[in-house]
C-alpha positions in Angstrom: 16.8 -0.2 -14.8 16.7 3.5 -15.6 13.2 4.7 -15.0 13.5 7.9 -16.9 14.6 6.0 -20.0 11.7 3.6 -20.0 9.0 6.2 -19.2 7.9 8.6 -21.8 8.0 12.3 -20.9 4.2 12.6 -21.4 3.7 10.1 -18.6 5.8 11.8 -16.1 5.4 15.4 -17.0 1.6 15.6 -16.6 0.0 17.8 -14.0 1.2 17.2 -10.4 4.2 15.5 -9.0 5.0 11.8 -9.2 7.2 9.6 -7.0 8.3 6.2 -8.2 10.3 3.4 -6.6 11.2 0.2 -8.4 13.0 -2.9 -7.0 13.4 -6.1 -9.0 13.4 -8.9 -6.5 15.5 -11.4 -8.4 17.9 -9.1 -10.3 20.3 -6.4 -9.2 18.0 -3.6 -10.5 16.5 -0.7 -8.6 15.7 2.9 -9.4 13.5 5.7 -8.3 12.2 9.1 -9.3 11.6 11.5 -6.4 11.8 8.3 -4.3 12.7 10.2 -1.1 10.1 12.8 -1.5 7.5 12.9 1.3 3.9 12.2 0.2 0.6 12.0 2.0 0.3 8.2 2.5 -3.5 7.9 2.1 -4.7 4.3 2.5 -1.3 2.9 1.6 -0.7 3.4 5.3 -3.0 0.5 6.1 -0.3 -1.9 5.0 1.9 -1.0 8.1 -1.2 -1.4 10.3 -1.8 -4.9 8.8 1.9 -5.7 9.5 1.6 -4.6 13.2 -1.7 -6.5 13.7 -0.2 -9.7 12.4 3.0 -9.2 14.3 1.2 -8.7 17.6 -0.8 -11.8 16.9 2.5 -13.7 16.2 3.7 -12.5 19.6 0.4 -13.6 21.3 -0.4 -10.0 22.3 -3.8 -10.4 20.6 -5.7 -13.1 18.7 -6.9 -12.7 15.2 -10.0 -14.7 16.2 -10.9 -12.1 18.9 -14.4 -10.7 18.2 -15.4 -7.1 18.1 -18.9 -5.7 18.2 -19.4 -2.8 15.9 -20.6 0.4 17.6 -22.3 3.5 16.1 -19.4 5.7 17.1 -16.9 3.4 15.2 -18.4 4.3 11.8 -16.1 6.3 9.5 -17.0 7.6 6.1 -15.2 7.1 2.8 -14.3 3.7 1.5 -15.5 0.5 3.0 -18.7 -1.6 3.8 -18.9 -1.6 7.6 -20.6 1.8 7.5 -23.5 0.1 5.7 -23.9 -2.7 8.3 -25.9 -2.7 11.5 -24.5 -1.8 14.9 -23.7 -4.9 17.0 -22.5 -7.0 14.2 -19.5 -9.1 15.3 -16.4 -9.5 13.3 -13.0 -11.0 14.1 -9.8 -9.0 13.9 -8.9 -11.2 10.9 -12.2 -10.2 9.2 -11.4 -6.5 9.7 -7.8 -7.0 8.5 -9.2 -8.3 5.3 -11.8 -5.5 4.9 -9.0 -2.9 5.6 -6.7 -4.4 3.0 -9.0 -5.7 0.3 -11.7 -2.9 0.1 -9.8 -0.3 2.2 -12.5 -0.1 4.8 -11.9 3.0 7.0 -14.0 1.9 9.9 -12.2 -1.4 10.1 -8.9 0.4 9.8 -9.6 2.8 12.7 -10.8 -0.1 14.9 -7.6 -2.0 14.2 -5.4 1.0 14.6 -6.9 1.7 18.1 -6.4 -2.0 19.0 -2.7 -2.2 18.0 -1.8 1.4 18.9 -0.5 4.2 16.7 2.7 4.4 18.7 3.4 0.7 18.3 3.0 0.9 14.5 5.4 3.9 14.4 7.9 2.1 16.7 7.8 -1.0 14.5 8.4 1.1 11.3 11.4 2.8 13.0 12.8 -0.6 14.0 12.6 -1.6 10.4 14.6 1.4 9.3 11.6 3.4 7.9 12.1 6.8 9.3 9.7 8.9 7.1 6.7 6.5 7.2 4.6 7.6 10.1 1.0 7.5 11.3 -0.2 10.8 12.9 -4.0 10.5 12.7 -6.9 8.1 12.2 -8.6 7.8 8.9 -11.2 10.3 8.0 -10.2 12.5 10.9 -10.7 15.8 9.2 -10.1 17.9 12.4 -6.6 16.3 12.8 -5.9 16.8 9.1 -6.9 20.5 9.4 -4.5 20.8 12.3 -1.7 19.6 10.1 -1.5 16.0 11.3 -0.9 13.8 8.2 0.2 10.2 7.7 3.3 10.3 5.5 5.6 8.0 3.6 8.0 8.0 0.6 8.0 5.8 -2.5 11.3 4.2 -1.5 10.3 3.4 2.1 7.0 1.9 1.0 8.9 -0.2 -1.6 11.3 -1.3 1.0 8.5 -2.4 3.3 7.1 -4.7 0.5 10.6 -5.9 -0.2 11.0 -6.9 3.5 7.7 -8.8 3.3 8.9 -10.7 0.2 12.3 -11.5 1.5 11.2 -12.1 5.1 13.9 -9.7 6.3 13.5 -8.6 9.9 9.8 -9.8 9.9 8.7 -13.2 11.0 7.9 -15.6 8.1 4.3 -16.3 9.1 3.6 -12.6 9.3 5.1 -12.0 5.8 3.1 -14.9 4.4 -0.2 -13.9 5.8 0.3 -10.2 5.0 1.1 -10.9 1.4 -1.8 -13.4 1.1 -4.3 -10.7 2.4 -2.8 -8.0 0.2 -3.0 -10.3 -2.9 -6.8 -10.0 -2.6 -6.9 -6.3 -3.3 -10.0 -5.5 -5.3 -8.9 -2.2 -6.8 -7.4 -3.1 -10.2 -7.6 0.4 -11.7 -4.0 1.6 -11.0 -0.9 -0.7 -11.1 -2.9 -3.5 -12.6 -4.8 -1.3 -15.1 -2.9 -2.3 -18.3 -1.2 -5.4 -17.1 -2.2 -8.9 -18.4 -5.4 -10.1 -17.0 -4.9 -12.5 -14.1 -1.4 -11.4 -13.2 -0.7 -12.0 -9.5 -0.1 -9.0 -7.3 0.1 -8.1 -3.6 -0.5 -4.4 -3.2 -2.3 -1.6 -1.4 -3.9 1.4 -3.1 -4.7 4.8 -1.7 -6.6 7.9 -2.6 -7.2 11.4 -1.2 -8.5 14.5 -2.8 -5.8 15.4 -5.4 -3.8 12.2 -4.8 -3.7 8.6 -6.1 -1.3 5.9 -5.0 -0.6 2.2 -5.5 2.3 0.1 -4.1 3.1 -3.6 -4.0 4.7 -6.6 -5.6 4.0 -7.6 -9.2 4.7 -11.3 -9.8 5.6 -11.1 -13.5 7.0 -14.0 -15.6 10.3 -12.1 -15.8 10.5 -12.3 -12.0 8.7 -10.5 -9.2 9.3 -6.8 -8.6 8.2 -4.1 -6.2 6.7 -0.9 -7.7 5.5 2.1 -5.8 3.8 5.0 -7.7 2.5 8.1 -5.8 0.8 11.0 -7.5 -0.1 14.3 -5.9 -1.7 17.4 -7.4 -3.8 15.4 -9.9 -7.0 17.0 -11.2 -9.2 14.0 -10.6 -9.3 10.3 -9.7 -9.5 9.1 -13.3 -6.3 10.9 -14.3 -4.5 9.5 -11.4 -5.6 6.0 -12.2 -4.5 6.5 -15.8 -1.1 7.9 -14.9 -0.3 5.1 -12.5 -1.6 2.5 -15.0 0.6 3.8 -17.8 3.7 4.0 -15.6 3.1 0.4 -14.5 2.6 -0.8 -18.0 5.8 0.8 -19.2 7.8 -0.8 -16.4 6.2 -4.2 -17.0 7.1 -4.0 -20.7 10.7 -3.0 -19.9 11.0 -6.0 -17.5 9.6 -8.4 -20.0 11.8 -7.1 -22.9 14.9 -7.2 -20.6 14.1 -10.8 -19.8 13.9 -11.7 -23.4 17.2 -10.0 -24.1 18.8 -12.0 -21.2 17.6 -15.3 -22.7 18.7 -14.5 -26.2 
């Protein structure tokens, strides 16, 4: 795979910077464009929180059935539904893990982050060899962001995290299985899935910030599963970010399918 050969210049050379990482999971194919460049992680960073939550449950440090009563001070803005619900509603940690991953609920994410511990997430990432992927603040914490604290990752490291989940490398099998099952329920289909065949299976996590749009995960194509991470910064608006990621994903999918046909010929 040569990403620059299968992507048209007008896809890559639009406004802003783009980072891409590709790993085919059943072939010896991998490539990247600006894969080691540091990006603001946005809600893609919720995938490592999910991993840590499930891992701590596997280690019996907590229970996914544990119930939490929503407090007024828990409510965060931005994406999610918990901000619309009444204080005192009880949810399990598994409920909140699904909300965090499926609809990117910021309130659920912050509650879970506080429960598992930011340092524990970062320590786990370091143990997995992910040195640039770090949490430094809660979601929607504008004061911390203004002070320069930002959650960061790179396209390659995020791709490697999903590869580990798929291959069950260094991560307990039940953790991988549950994480991918939850991530397969992602409701945002406007980026990586935008121009792919309807109904194609994916396990992925999206993210957005002002001027940024991301999507990363596993695409289970008929040519074999592959990991694709696309990060865009400096975009003029949300729609242009969705379009750019969608076109990149479409081009890579078509390349994988045509390569598969060539191999079979």
